[in-house]
N, CA, C and O atoms as CSV, one atom per row, in Angstrom:
chain,resi,resn,atom,element,x,y,z
A,1,MET,N,N,258.034,89.355,-1.326
A,1,MET,CA,C,257.991,90.704,-0.796
A,1,MET,C,C,258.965,91.613,-1.542
A,1,MET,O,O,258.756,92.825,-1.584
A,2,LYS,N,N,260.020,91.059,-2.129
A,2,LYS,CA,C,260.960,91.878,-2.884
A,2,LYS,C,C,260.254,92.589,-4.029
A,2,LYS,O,O,260.531,93.757,-4.304
A,3,GLU,N,N,259.327,91.877,-4.707
A,3,GLU,CA,C,258.604,92.492,-5.809
A,3,GLU,C,C,257.771,93.662,-5.314
A,3,GLU,O,O,257.676,94.683,-5.995
A,4,ALA,N,N,257.173,93.533,-4.151
A,4,ALA,CA,C,256.339,94.603,-3.604
A,4,ALA,C,C,257.167,95.849,-3.345
A,4,ALA,O,O,256.668,96.964,-3.499
A,5,LYS,N,N,258.414,95.681,-2.957
A,5,LYS,CA,C,259.267,96.839,-2.692
A,5,LYS,C,C,259.547,97.613,-3.966
A,5,LYS,O,O,259.715,98.832,-3.929
A,6,ARG,N,N,259.600,96.921,-5.086
A,6,ARG,CA,C,259.888,97.590,-6.353
A,6,ARG,C,C,258.632,98.089,-7.050
A,6,ARG,O,O,258.668,99.095,-7.759
A,7,ASP,N,N,257.525,97.390,-6.850
A,7,ASP,CA,C,256.297,97.717,-7.581
A,7,ASP,C,C,255.100,97.637,-6.641
A,7,ASP,O,O,254.335,96.673,-6.671
A,8,ILE,N,N,254.949,98.648,-5.817
A,8,ILE,CA,C,253.876,98.644,-4.824
A,8,ILE,C,C,252.514,98.659,-5.513
A,8,ILE,O,O,251.602,97.952,-5.084
A,9,GLU,N,N,252.362,99.441,-6.558
A,9,GLU,CA,C,251.080,99.484,-7.260
A,9,GLU,C,C,250.728,98.117,-7.838
A,9,GLU,O,O,249.576,97.690,-7.775
A,10,GLY,N,N,251.715,97.436,-8.398
A,10,GLY,CA,C,251.484,96.097,-8.941
A,10,GLY,C,C,251.115,95.113,-7.849
A,10,GLY,O,O,250.244,94.262,-8.033
A,11,ALA,N,N,251.783,95.232,-6.710
A,11,ALA,CA,C,251.480,94.352,-5.576
A,11,ALA,C,C,250.060,94.593,-5.084
A,11,ALA,O,O,249.352,93.644,-4.746
A,12,LEU,N,N,249.639,95.847,-5.040
A,12,LEU,CA,C,248.275,96.160,-4.612
A,12,LEU,C,C,247.247,95.582,-5.582
A,12,LEU,O,O,246.195,95.102,-5.160
A,13,ARG,N,N,247.545,95.627,-6.873
A,13,ARG,CA,C,246.633,95.026,-7.864
A,13,ARG,C,C,246.532,93.522,-7.649
A,13,ARG,O,O,245.449,92.945,-7.742
A,14,GLN,N,N,247.658,92.898,-7.362
A,14,GLN,CA,C,247.640,91.458,-7.107
A,14,GLN,C,C,246.833,91.135,-5.846
A,14,GLN,O,O,246.086,90.157,-5.814
A,15,LEU,N,N,246.988,91.959,-4.818
A,15,LEU,CA,C,246.231,91.735,-3.594
A,15,LEU,C,C,244.736,91.887,-3.838
A,15,LEU,O,O,243.940,91.164,-3.239
A,16,GLU,N,N,244.342,92.803,-4.698
A,16,GLU,CA,C,242.920,92.955,-5.022
A,16,GLU,C,C,242.386,91.699,-5.697
A,16,GLU,O,O,241.262,91.277,-5.424
A,17,ALA,N,N,243.181,91.098,-6.574
A,17,ALA,CA,C,242.765,89.857,-7.226
A,17,ALA,C,C,242.658,88.727,-6.200
A,17,ALA,O,O,241.716,87.935,-6.235
A,18,ILE,N,N,243.617,88.660,-5.301
A,18,ILE,CA,C,243.603,87.632,-4.266
A,18,ILE,C,C,242.424,87.852,-3.321
A,18,ILE,O,O,241.812,86.892,-2.854
A,19,GLU,N,N,242.109,89.107,-3.042
A,19,GLU,CA,C,240.994,89.419,-2.146
A,19,GLU,C,C,239.685,88.852,-2.693
A,19,GLU,O,O,238.874,88.329,-1.929
A,20,LYS,N,N,239.471,88.949,-3.998
A,20,LYS,CA,C,238.258,88.392,-4.603
A,20,LYS,C,C,238.171,86.890,-4.371
A,20,LYS,O,O,237.095,86.351,-4.114
A,21,ILE,N,N,239.309,86.226,-4.466
A,21,ILE,CA,C,239.338,84.775,-4.234
A,21,ILE,C,C,239.039,84.469,-2.772
A,21,ILE,O,O,238.260,83.567,-2.462
A,22,ILE,N,N,239.661,85.222,-1.883
A,22,ILE,CA,C,239.453,85.009,-0.447
A,22,ILE,C,C,237.984,85.209,-0.078
A,22,ILE,O,O,237.426,84.431,0.696
A,23,LEU,N,N,237.365,86.237,-0.623
A,23,LEU,CA,C,235.973,86.523,-0.288
A,23,LEU,C,C,235.015,85.440,-0.792
A,23,LEU,O,O,233.860,85.389,-0.368
A,24,ALA,N,N,235.481,84.590,-1.680
A,24,ALA,CA,C,234.658,83.498,-2.193
A,24,ALA,C,C,234.830,82.207,-1.384
A,24,ALA,O,O,234.138,81.222,-1.641
A,25,VAL,N,N,235.738,82.208,-0.419
A,25,VAL,CA,C,235.965,81.008,0.397
A,25,VAL,C,C,234.701,80.733,1.215
A,25,VAL,O,O,234.214,81.620,1.915
A,26,PRO,N,N,234.173,79.520,1.133
A,26,PRO,CA,C,232.910,79.231,1.813
A,26,PRO,C,C,232.996,79.173,3.343
A,26,PRO,O,O,232.024,79.497,4.024
A,27,ASP,N,N,234.131,78.772,3.881
A,27,ASP,CA,C,234.263,78.673,5.334
A,27,ASP,C,C,234.462,80.072,5.923
A,27,ASP,O,O,235.487,80.713,5.693
A,28,GLN,N,N,233.471,80.532,6.685
A,28,GLN,CA,C,233.485,81.912,7.183
A,28,GLN,C,C,234.694,82.210,8.050
A,28,GLN,O,O,235.324,83.255,7.884
A,29,GLU,N,N,235.034,81.324,8.965
A,29,GLU,CA,C,236.169,81.590,9.859
A,29,GLU,C,C,237.465,81.716,9.066
A,29,GLU,O,O,238.240,82.648,9.284
A,30,HIS,N,N,237.700,80.797,8.161
A,30,HIS,CA,C,238.918,80.832,7.339
A,30,HIS,C,C,238.929,82.093,6.471
A,30,HIS,O,O,239.952,82.768,6.353
A,31,ARG,N,N,237.774,82.402,5.864
A,31,ARG,CA,C,237.663,83.579,4.992
A,31,ARG,C,C,237.980,84.859,5.768
A,31,ARG,O,O,238.738,85.703,5.290
A,32,GLU,N,N,237.404,85.003,6.960
A,32,GLU,CA,C,237.622,86.215,7.740
A,32,GLU,C,C,239.066,86.336,8.211
A,32,GLU,O,O,239.631,87.430,8.200
A,33,ARG,N,N,239.662,85.230,8.622
A,33,ARG,CA,C,241.055,85.260,9.076
A,33,ARG,C,C,241.982,85.648,7.920
A,33,ARG,O,O,242.867,86.489,8.078
A,34,ALA,N,N,241.770,85.030,6.769
A,34,ALA,CA,C,242.604,85.332,5.597
A,34,ALA,C,C,242.391,86.773,5.137
A,34,ALA,O,O,243.338,87.452,4.740
A,35,HIS,N,N,241.147,87.231,5.194
A,35,HIS,CA,C,240.849,88.590,4.745
A,35,HIS,C,C,241.486,89.625,5.666
A,35,HIS,O,O,242.009,90.634,5.194
A,36,ARG,N,N,241.447,89.383,6.981
A,36,ARG,CA,C,242.106,90.312,7.918
A,36,ARG,C,C,243.596,90.411,7.625
A,36,ARG,O,O,244.161,91.505,7.630
A,37,SER,N,N,244.229,89.278,7.370
A,37,SER,CA,C,245.659,89.276,7.057
A,37,SER,C,C,245.937,90.055,5.775
A,37,SER,O,O,246.878,90.845,5.709
A,38,LEU,N,N,245.117,89.826,4.771
A,38,LEU,CA,C,245.299,90.524,3.508
A,38,LEU,C,C,245.117,92.031,3.698
A,38,LEU,O,O,245.876,92.820,3.136
A,39,LEU,N,N,244.125,92.430,4.477
A,39,LEU,CA,C,243.889,93.858,4.694
A,39,LEU,C,C,245.054,94.516,5.427
A,39,LEU,O,O,245.388,95.668,5.151
A,40,ARG,N,N,245.676,93.792,6.362
A,40,ARG,CA,C,246.861,94.341,7.045
A,40,ARG,C,C,247.996,94.556,6.048
A,40,ARG,O,O,248.632,95.610,6.037
A,41,TRP,N,N,248.242,93.556,5.219
A,41,TRP,CA,C,249.319,93.656,4.231
A,41,TRP,C,C,249.030,94.798,3.254
A,41,TRP,O,O,249.921,95.575,2.913
A,42,LYS,N,N,247.773,94.890,2.810
A,42,LYS,CA,C,247.383,95.943,1.887
A,42,LYS,C,C,247.588,97.323,2.522
A,42,LYS,O,O,248.054,98.251,1.862
A,43,SER,N,N,247.243,97.448,3.782
A,43,SER,CA,C,247.415,98.706,4.506
A,43,SER,C,C,248.889,99.091,4.595
A,43,SER,O,O,249.248,100.254,4.407
A,44,GLU,N,N,249.735,98.111,4.880
A,44,GLU,CA,C,251.176,98.375,4.958
A,44,GLU,C,C,251.712,98.856,3.616
A,44,GLU,O,O,252.514,99.788,3.560
A,45,LEU,N,N,251.268,98.219,2.535
A,45,LEU,CA,C,251.720,98.632,1.210
A,45,LEU,C,C,251.234,100.037,0.873
A,45,LEU,O,O,251.974,100.833,0.295
A,46,MET,N,N,249.996,100.336,1.232
A,46,MET,CA,C,249.460,101.669,0.957
A,46,MET,C,C,250.225,102.723,1.749
A,46,MET,O,O,250.466,103.823,1.252
A,47,ASP,N,N,250.605,102.391,2.975
A,47,ASP,CA,C,251.425,103.315,3.777
A,47,ASP,C,C,252.767,103.561,3.093
A,47,ASP,O,O,253.234,104.698,3.027
A,48,GLN,N,N,253.382,102.503,2.588
A,48,GLN,CA,C,254.678,102.634,1.914
A,48,GLN,C,C,254.548,103.476,0.644
A,48,GLN,O,O,255.459,104.218,0.278
A,49,ALA,N,N,253.416,103.347,-0.008
A,49,ALA,CA,C,253.201,104.096,-1.247
A,49,ALA,C,C,252.865,105.555,-0.960
A,49,ALA,O,O,252.877,106.391,-1.863
A,50,GLY,N,N,252.566,105.852,0.293
A,50,GLY,CA,C,252.203,107.227,0.641
A,50,GLY,C,C,250.849,107.600,0.079
A,50,GLY,O,O,250.664,108.706,-0.429
A,51,ASP,N,N,249.910,106.688,0.166
A,51,ASP,CA,C,248.570,106.882,-0.372
A,51,ASP,C,C,247.944,108.158,0.194
A,51,ASP,O,O,247.691,108.224,1.397
A,52,PRO,N,N,247.690,109.164,-0.631
A,52,PRO,CA,C,247.141,110.436,-0.141
A,52,PRO,C,C,245.687,110.328,0.316
A,52,PRO,O,O,245.198,111.223,1.004
A,53,LEU,N,N,244.989,109.257,-0.049
A,53,LEU,CA,C,243.586,109.106,0.338
A,53,LEU,C,C,243.436,108.555,1.755
A,53,LEU,O,O,242.349,108.601,2.331
A,54,ARG,N,N,244.507,108.045,2.304
A,54,ARG,CA,C,244.439,107.467,3.650
A,54,ARG,C,C,244.734,108.549,4.668
A,54,ARG,O,O,245.621,109.380,4.472
A,55,SER,N,N,243.981,108.533,5.758
A,55,SER,CA,C,244.243,109.483,6.842
A,55,SER,C,C,244.950,108.753,7.960
A,55,SER,O,O,244.605,107.613,8.271
A,56,HIS,N,N,245.928,109.387,8.567
A,56,HIS,CA,C,246.698,108.749,9.653
A,56,HIS,C,C,246.359,109.393,10.958
A,56,HIS,O,O,246.896,109.005,11.995
């Protein structure tokens, strides 16, 4: 998480790569649980970055 604090854009790129892997997981329950967690983390990072495309 320390890296994310210094490089939010880089962390978001890494999460996008991880998301592709998660979406390929064959077990639906595991895939959905992991994807929800990733989306929460991604949302938190986007909030920290002050993403202008997100509405609050």
